C-alpha positions in Angstrom: 57.8 -75.4 33.7 57.4 -75.5 37.6 55.2 -71.7 37.2 52.4 -74.1 35.1 52.7 -76.7 38.1 52.0 -74.2 40.5 49.1 -72.6 38.6 47.7 -75.7 38.4 48.4 -76.8 41.8 46.3 -73.2 42.9 43.8 -74.0 40.1 42.8 -77.4 42.1 42.9 -76.4 45.4 40.4 -73.3 44.1 38.2 -76.0 42.6 38.2 -77.9 45.6 37.5 -75.4 48.1 34.7 -73.9 45.4 32.9 -77.1 45.8 33.6 -77.5 49.6 31.6 -73.6 50.0 28.5 -75.3 47.7 28.3 -78.2 50.2 28.2 -76.7 52.9 26.0 -74.1 51.4 23.3 -77.0 50.2 23.7 -78.2 53.9 22.7 -74.7 55.4 19.7 -74.2 52.7 18.3 -77.1 53.6 18.3 -77.0 57.3 18.0 -72.9 57.7 14.6 -71.9 60.2 12.4 -69.8 57.9 9.5 -68.0 59.5 6.5 -69.3 58.1 4.0 -66.6 57.4 0.9 -67.1 55.6 -1.5 -65.9 53.0 -4.4 -63.4 53.4 -6.9 -65.7 53.1 -5.0 -69.4 53.4 -6.6 -72.3 52.8 -6.0 -74.8 55.2 -6.9 -79.1 55.3 -6.5 -81.7 58.0 -6.1 -84.9 57.0 -6.9 -87.8 59.0 -6.2 -91.1 59.0 -9.0 -92.8 60.8 -13.1 -92.7 60.9 -14.4 -89.2 63.0 -16.5 -91.8 64.8 -13.5 -93.6 66.3 -14.3 -92.7 70.1 -10.9 -92.0 70.1 -8.0 -89.8 67.7 -10.0 -89.0 65.1 -13.0 -88.1 66.4 -11.4 -85.6 68.9 -9.0 -83.9 66.2 -13.2 -83.8 63.9 -14.4 -82.1 67.2 -11.3 -79.9 67.0 -11.9 -78.7 63.6 -15.2 -78.1 63.4 -14.4 -75.8 67.1 -12.2 -73.4 64.7 -14.6 -73.6 61.5 -16.6 -71.6 63.0 -14.3 -68.8 64.0 -13.8 -65.6 62.6 -9.9 -66.3 61.7 -10.1 -65.6 57.9 -8.8 -68.9 57.3 -10.6 -71.7 54.6 -10.5 -75.0 57.1 -11.5 -78.1 55.9 -11.3 -82.0 56.2 -10.7 -85.3 55.1 -10.9 -88.2 56.9 -10.1 -91.9 56.3 -6.8 -91.3 54.1 -5.4 -95.1 53.8 -1.0 -95.2 54.6 -1.2 -96.4 51.2 -2.9 -93.2 49.9 -0.9 -90.7 52.5 1.6 -89.6 49.5 -1.5 -89.3 46.6 -3.6 -87.4 49.0 -1.2 -84.8 50.6 0.4 -84.1 46.6 -3.5 -83.5 45.6 -4.1 -80.7 48.0 -0.4 -79.4 47.5 -1.3 -79.0 44.0 -4.4 -77.3 44.7 -2.4 -74.3 46.5 -3.4 -75.7 49.7 -1.4 -73.2 51.8 -1.1 -74.9 54.6 -1.4 -78.8 55.3 -2.3 -80.1 58.2 -1.6 -84.0 58.8 -3.0 -85.6 62.4 -0.9 -88.1 63.6 3.1 -89.0 63.9 2.1 -92.1 60.9 2.7 -88.8 58.6 6.0 -88.0 59.3 8.3 -89.5 56.6 6.2 -88.9 53.5 6.1 -85.2 54.6 9.6 -85.4 54.8 10.0 -87.0 51.2 6.7 -84.2 49.6 7.6 -80.6 51.2 10.8 -80.5 49.4 8.4 -80.4 45.5 5.9 -77.9 46.9 8.2 -74.6 48.8 5.1 -72.6 49.0 2.9 -75.0 50.5 3.1 -75.1 54.0 3.0 -78.5 56.1 2.4 -79.0 59.7 2.3 -82.5 61.7 0.2 -82.7 64.6 1.8 -85.0 67.1 4.9 -85.3 65.2 8.0 -85.6 67.5 10.3 -84.1 64.4 10.2 -81.9 61.4 11.9 -82.4 58.2 12.4 -79.2 55.6 11.7 -75.4 55.7 7.9 -75.4 55.1 7.8 -78.1 57.7 6.8 -77.7 61.5 5.3 -80.2 63.6 2.9 -79.7 66.7 2.6 -82.2 69.4 0.1 -82.5 72.4 2.7 -83.5 75.3 0.9 -86.6 75.8 3.2 -88.0 78.5 1.7 -84.8 80.6 -1.7 -86.6 80.4 -0.5 -89.9 80.6 0.7 -88.8 84.1 -2.9 -87.7 85.2 -4.1 -91.6 83.7 -1.4 -93.4 86.4 -2.1 -91.3 88.9 -5.8 -92.9 88.6 -4.8 -96.2 87.1 -2.1 -96.3 90.0 -5.1 -95.6 92.4 -7.9 -97.6 91.7 -6.2 -101.0 90.8 -7.2 -103.8 93.7 -4.7 -106.3 91.8 -1.5 -104.2 91.5 -1.5 -105.9 88.3 -2.3 -103.3 85.4 -2.8 -103.1 81.3 -1.9 -100.9 78.5 -2.7 -102.0 74.8 -1.6 -98.7 72.3 -1.7 -98.9 68.9 1.3 -98.7 67.6 5.0 -98.5 68.9 6.9 -95.2 68.2 8.8 -92.6 69.4 5.6 -90.1 71.0 3.9 -93.7 72.2 6.5 -94.7 74.0 6.8 -92.1 75.7 3.8 -91.6 77.0 3.0 -95.2 78.2 6.7 -95.2 79.8 5.1 -92.2 82.3 2.1 -94.1 82.9 3.9 -97.6 83.2 6.2 -95.7 86.0 3.5 -94.1 87.8 1.0 -96.8 88.3 3.9 -99.2 89.1 5.5 -96.6 92.0 1.7 -96.6 93.3 1.0 -99.5 93.4 4.6 -100.4 95.6 3.4 -97.6 97.6 -0.3 -99.0 98.3 2.2 -101.9 99.1 0.0 -104.3 96.1 2.0 -107.7 96.2 2.5 -107.7 92.7 2.8 -104.6 91.1 2.8 -105.6 87.7 2.1 -104.0 84.3 1.9 -105.6 81.1 2.4 -103.7 77.5 0.4 -104.6 74.4 1.0 -103.1 70.9 -2.2 -104.1 68.3 -0.2 -102.9 65.2 -3.5 -101.6 64.5 -6.1 -98.4 65.1 -9.1 -100.4 63.2 -9.3 -104.2 64.3 -12.0 -104.2 67.7 -11.9 -108.0 67.6 -8.0 -107.9 67.9 -8.7 -105.2 70.5 -10.9 -108.0 72.6 -8.2 -111.0 72.1 -5.4 -108.3 73.9 -7.6 -107.5 76.7 -8.9 -110.9 77.5 -5.6 -111.8 77.4 -4.4 -109.5 80.2 -7.4 -109.7 82.0 -6.5 -113.8 81.8 -3.4 -112.7 83.9 -4.9 -110.6 86.7 -5.0 -107.2 85.1 -8.1 -105.3 86.5 -7.1 -101.8 85.1 -6.7 -101.1 81.7 -5.2 -97.9 80.4 -6.3 -97.5 76.5 -4.7 -95.4 73.4 -5.7 -97.7 70.1 -9.0 -95.7 68.0 -11.0 -98.6 67.3 -8.8 -101.0 68.9 -9.7 -99.4 72.1 -13.5 -100.1 71.7 -12.8 -103.6 71.4 -10.7 -103.8 74.3 -13.6 -102.0 76.3 -15.9 -104.2 75.8 -13.8 -107.2 76.8 -13.5 -104.8 80.0 -17.1 -104.8 80.2 -18.0 -108.3 79.9 -15.1 -109.1 82.7 -15.9 -106.6 84.7 -13.1 -104.9 85.0 -12.0 -101.1 84.7 -10.7 -99.2 81.7 -8.8 -95.3 81.4 -10.2 -93.5 78.4 -7.3 -91.2 76.7 -7.5 -88.4 74.0 -11.3 -88.3 73.8 -13.6 -88.9 76.8 -14.9 -92.3 76.4 -16.8 -92.3 79.8 -20.1 -93.0 77.5 -18.9 -96.2 76.2 -19.4 -98.3 78.6 -20.5 -96.9 82.3 -19.2 -98.5 85.3 -16.5 -99.6 82.8 -14.4 -96.6 81.5 -14.3 -95.1 85.3 -12.2 -91.4 83.6 -10.5 -90.6 81.0 -8.6 -88.1 80.0 -9.7 -85.8 76.7 -8.0 -83.5 75.1 -9.1 -80.6 74.0 -8.1 -80.3 70.3 -10.2 -77.3 70.1 -7.8 -75.6 71.7 -4.6 -77.4 70.1 -6.0 -76.7 66.3 -6.6 -72.6 67.5 -3.0 -73.0 69.3 -2.3 -73.7 65.5 -4.4 -71.8 63.7 -3.5 -68.4 65.6 0.4 -68.9 65.3 0.2 -69.7 61.8 -1.7 -66.6 61.2 0.3 -64.7 63.5 3.5 -65.4 61.5 5.1 -67.1 64.5 5.7 -70.2 63.0 9.8 -71.7 62.2 10.6 -74.3 59.4 12.4 -77.3 61.0 11.1 -76.3 64.5 8.6 -79.0 66.5 6.6 -76.8 69.3 4.9 -79.2 72.4 1.5 -78.3 74.0 0.0 -79.3 77.5 -1.1 -78.7 80.9 0.3 -74.8 80.4 -2.3 -74.4 77.5 -4.9 -76.0 79.2 -5.4 -78.8 76.0 -6.0 -81.7 79.0 -9.4 -82.1 80.7 -9.9 -85.2 83.1 -13.5 -86.6 82.9 -14.4 -88.5 86.0 -16.8 -90.9 87.1 -18.5 -92.2 90.8 -15.7 -94.5 89.8 -12.7 -92.6 91.0 -12.7 -91.8 94.5 -12.6 -87.8 95.3 -9.2 -87.2 97.2 -7.8 -89.4 93.7 -10.0 -86.9 91.4 -8.2 -84.1 93.7 -5.1 -85.0 93.2 -5.0 -85.6 89.3 -6.2 -81.6 89.7 -3.2 -80.9 91.9 -1.1 -81.9 90.0 -2.4 -79.9 86.7 -1.3 -76.8 88.2 
């Protein structure tokens, strides 16, 4: 009788150990890095969430795609623009089921849907451009180190302001956005203090939209009414409304991600442009060389020479030089 109980005990313990091992294997299987290796002639598509004529994020991405379509990378590179959030999953699944090898999602807003979809397509690779997380053995993220770019913008803004009151207008709050705006705010506030400006105030607002130009104009007017004389804008089409308000009220703007100087000469004092040609080249080169891993996040920035400050005569030469020195 005791022998039977002992056998049952051993059997139960063995079953428990096997169950635990299966759980461990499952966890490891879900998080293991794998080397992402492309097909011989991979089909690649970039999914853009907005209009390629937004003079901001989507326009820059579009130009980067065009720059790399003409390169001899033996890659079939396509894009689809104006994909609304409600359609993210359907569009991603369509390209995955059409046997595209690499799907590039241009924006951190794709992180959640990619995390839920990528496991259904283990033979497809997914890249989140501007993502700060990568969940899946076939998923990686590449993000421009935007805080490096906003540091350069902060040098300009902190030296241009006369009132010491500066405005920040952005699309949506997320980790990447908060990080770059925090850097800008820190820099301009410190410069305002160093210059002994009496107010040293930074106003920040999120439009919770990338498209609403009228809302952008309204937010900008509110900040200008509170004394802001320099606006830093990262909001795609919303930014066009902000620039229009700044032009009407005679305050300065610092453009971001795209060269916005020509949108309002005399108003947009400088822009920090992202060289999306180099960003996409970095992604595709590393992809073709098999140098990317799943569950990995890669940052590119000043070291990769992807940020280009573009000045107008509104920015003093010594300030331009300071920006250049911070890029070395």
